[in-house]
C-alpha positions, 0 to 999 in steps of 0.5 A: 500500500502506498502512503499518500500524498505521493510527491513528485520532485521535478529537477528543472536545472538537470540536463536531462529532465528527472523526476523523483517520486516518493511516498509520504514517508520519504520512501522511493516509489519511482525515478524517471530520467527522460532520454534526450534528443529522441524524435519520439518520447521514450521515458524509463521508470526505475525504482530509484536513482541508482537506475538498477531496477527498470520497472516501466517504460513510456513511449509515444506511438509517433513523432511528438504531436498534440494527440500522440498516445503514450504506451505504459509498459512493464519491464517485460513488455506487457502493456499497463495502459496508455495516456493521450492528450486531447489535442486542440481541447488542451489549448485552454485547459490541459485534458488527457485520457488514461485508457486500458485495452482501448477503454477510457478509464480515467479522465485528467483535466486541469482545474483552472484555465486562468491559472494556465493562462497566467502561468503561460503568459508570465513564463515568457517574461524574464525573471518573472518567468522564474518566479511564476512557479511560486505564484501560479500552480495548476491543479489536475483532477483525475476522475472516473470515466465510466461505470457507477462512479463516472465523473467522481474524483479518483485522485488530485494532483497539485503543483506546490509553490517552489523556485528551484524545483517543481513539486507535485503532490498527488492525493488519493481521493477514492480509496477504492481505486485499486493498486494497479490503477493507482500505479497507472495514474501515477505513471500517467501523471509523470508523463503529463508532468514531462509534457507540460514541463515547458509551462514552468 
């Protein structure tokens, strides 16, 4: 059982994007180091920063575009699920689908369009762009897409104020979400964090 909140620490000054994922007790859950100079996203997910134990890979199905689908696979090659951005619909507020076997299980939506707008605008201003990570921090809502809980909140991820790194806290809102689905959501949010990184 994972101890929540799950914390994702994004090292923004690293040459290659890195994310440290720890539980509420500080124990490592995942470590992500993104490969550079790839025409298609190829993310490796390790147990910790020793990079001795590869757990998952996340790979785009095409050269990056707005609607690329990202396949989450185990080290052995089995597919856990996919995450896909809503192309044009994400211009105003980020929106993604988390699927399994082609069926959308969870929907991810940014809570505030205003926060996205201010974050994007100030991110282009020198000096202020560095500080905007402290003042404008998005929240993403992960809801059930089907079944009796359709539309109900499953998890919530909040970007916390920070200057030298980016911190995301993931809270479990529905305790009935299974462990495999929790892992799938965490991995999907890792990919989303990487895709949204240019916003600061």
